[in-house]
C-alpha positions in Angstrom: 94.0 127.5 90.0 94.0 126.5 93.8 97.3 126.3 95.2 98.5 123.0 96.8 97.4 123.5 100.2 94.0 124.5 99.1 93.8 121.2 96.9 94.9 119.0 100.0 92.6 120.6 102.1 89.8 120.1 99.7 91.0 116.4 99.2 91.4 115.7 103.1 87.5 116.8 103.5 86.6 114.8 100.7 88.3 111.3 102.3 87.0 112.4 105.6 83.5 112.9 104.7 80.9 111.3 102.7 83.0 110.6 99.6 85.6 108.7 101.6 82.7 106.5 103.1 81.2 106.0 99.8 84.5 105.0 98.6 84.9 102.4 101.0 81.4 101.1 100.9 82.0 100.5 97.1 85.3 99.0 97.4 84.1 95.5 96.5 82.5 97.0 93.4 84.9 99.0 92.7 87.8 96.3 92.6 85.4 94.1 90.6 84.8 96.6 87.8 88.8 97.6 87.6 89.6 94.0 87.7 89.8 93.6 83.6 91.3 97.1 83.1 94.0 96.5 85.9 94.9 92.8 84.6 95.3 94.6 80.8 97.6 97.3 82.3 99.8 94.9 84.7 100.1 92.7 81.5 101.4 95.6 79.5 103.6 97.0 82.3 105.2 93.7 82.8 106.8 94.6 85.9 109.7 92.2 86.9 111.3 91.3 90.2 113.4 94.0 92.0 111.9 96.7 89.4 111.0 100.3 90.6 107.6 101.1 89.3 104.9 103.7 90.3 101.3 102.9 90.3 99.4 106.5 89.6 96.0 104.5 89.1 92.7 104.4 90.7 90.4 102.1 92.7 91.1 100.9 96.1 94.5 99.7 96.1 94.3 96.4 94.2 96.5 97.3 91.4 99.2 98.4 93.7 99.2 95.4 95.7 99.5 93.2 92.2 102.6 95.6 91.1 104.1 95.1 94.5 103.9 91.5 94.3 105.4 91.5 90.9 108.4 93.6 91.9 108.8 91.3 95.1 110.8 92.5 98.1 113.6 93.7 96.2 111.6 96.0 94.1 110.4 99.2 94.9 107.0 100.4 93.5 106.8 104.3 94.5 109.7 106.0 93.4 111.5 106.4 90.1 113.8 109.2 89.0 112.0 110.1 85.7 108.9 110.5 87.9 110.3 112.8 90.1 111.6 114.8 87.3 108.1 114.9 85.5 105.3 114.4 88.1 104.4 118.1 88.7 104.1 118.6 84.9 102.7 115.7 83.6 99.3 115.2 85.1 97.0 114.1 82.4 93.9 116.2 82.2 91.0 114.1 81.6 88.5 115.7 79.0 85.5 113.9 80.1 85.8 112.6 83.7 85.7 115.0 86.7 88.7 115.2 89.2 86.1 117.3 91.8 85.6 115.6 95.3 82.2 114.2 95.4 80.6 117.8 97.5 82.2 119.6 94.5 81.0 117.4 91.8 77.3 117.2 93.5 77.4 121.1 94.0 78.3 121.5 90.1 75.3 119.3 89.3 76.1 115.8 89.8 76.6 115.0 85.7 76.9 111.4 85.0 80.1 110.4 83.1 77.8 109.1 80.4 75.7 112.3 80.2 78.9 113.9 79.5 80.4 111.9 77.3 77.2 112.1 74.9 77.3 115.6 74.9 81.2 115.6 73.8 80.3 113.3 71.1 77.5 115.4 69.9 79.9 118.6 70.2 82.4 116.9 68.1 79.9 115.7 65.5 78.4 119.2 65.4 81.8 121.0 65.2 83.1 118.5 62.3 84.0 119.9 59.1 84.2 117.6 56.1 87.5 118.2 54.5 87.8 119.4 50.9 89.0 116.3 48.4 90.6 116.9 45.3 88.2 116.0 42.6 89.6 112.7 41.4 89.8 111.5 45.1 86.3 111.9 45.5 85.1 110.2 42.2 87.8 107.1 43.2 86.2 107.1 46.7 82.9 106.7 45.1 83.9 104.3 42.9 85.1 101.9 45.7 81.9 102.8 47.4 80.0 101.3 44.6 81.7 98.2 44.6 80.9 97.3 48.2 
């Protein structure tokens, strides 16, 4: 695994290069695409004035601005004790999405998320083993299905 300096250099190159330019060019589209998700997450989080929150989201900053408005000038949205205790060990590693920068993603074949998700579904279905049921349970289930 790459060390922090390599990851930072990689991210700097991404944001200073074509990836950053593409991100900026697609800001309006990204904000529109994430509006419903951001609204649902904000409603779920229910931030209150003067609260301290941390936004570790995606997008172009709209959710961060929404959180900052919700907590107001007395709140703080950048730090929280729990975050500093756990942020290095509690990163979510996505099963489907890719955290590579644009150049590495392209070099790796530029696989679309829909393709990757479809492959994952097929893998899960192919790997599935039907569990053995007790004879009575199987009989009861068949009777139930017949009543539908």
